[in-house]
Phi, psi and omega in degrees: 000135181286156179296330180294327178277326184296315182300312177297325178295317178295317179298318178295321179295316178296321178296316179296320178296317179296319179293322179294321180292324177293321180288323180230078183296156183281025182206168174241166176288152177300142176295340181306326185281358173239017183221065183272330189252018178226156175302138184233139178227135178228130171243114186227157174235137181209159176289161181306326180260004182059024186259358177208163178270123178292150181276075180222165173231144179241143172225132183236139175235132178269181183294344179264003181083008176279150186231160174208159178119205182295127178114178178246136185229142176286321180251091184269144175296123180300148177056037179252159180217142177227141173151192177278129183230161167254113182291331177238104186305325182278353178224060185295334180283351180238015182215037182279139179203157167257126189214152163252123180237142182230119173270142184062042182295136179272137176299150178145193182271135176235141175236138177221155175245146176241119177257115183265146178223099181117193183223104185199155175281145175204173180233146172249129177241132170245117184235139178230149179226136184283348177084011180266352182089358179262133178289344182286345180269005185262155174210144176227135174241134184236139174243134177259118184229159171244122181293157186230072180055252185248046180280147172236125182241145175249137178224153179225151176206158172261134176251109185245136177230117182207132176058036179074021180224138176262138172232129174247120185238114178294148179239150176277186183299333179265011180065031172266141179299137175274152174303154188311312187271004183259115178280156178285155173263179179282121170264100188297141177241128177294141177290140180282000000 
């Protein structure tokens, strides 16, 4: 094939690929934008600049033993979603995250695992919204981590909603509340 024919073919292939990605992006919009009037909970992982999806997997268990996240579960958390999301639909290249999101989230204790694959910096955000439409009822807690190849960590927190205010309280390995400014560490979980 001559070079004159090869270049237009390559250009056409890249154009078709770009159009296909725009029509079917590799992420979905955050569930938050369809859950304004109910309590909302998000456990997400993102790169420091939110410009790429970290190579991690999340699994969440609520106080009733229902689960959401990576994998298939018989008892799934109702109104939950897991996957790659754009937290800000109009700025998807600056708001990429891997997340478990729950609309109509029930107050109580939540435990989640983070399965890391590779070695890179990332952040874990746990965000709650009371569902009243007021920004004063929201809270977000962030952990700054460096992944450690194939590490699996377990973390727990209480998600409390009372009087139009959300409180997210990190717990230690024995499920005791940590002081406000103290983030939890990795409670290692052996890989199955």
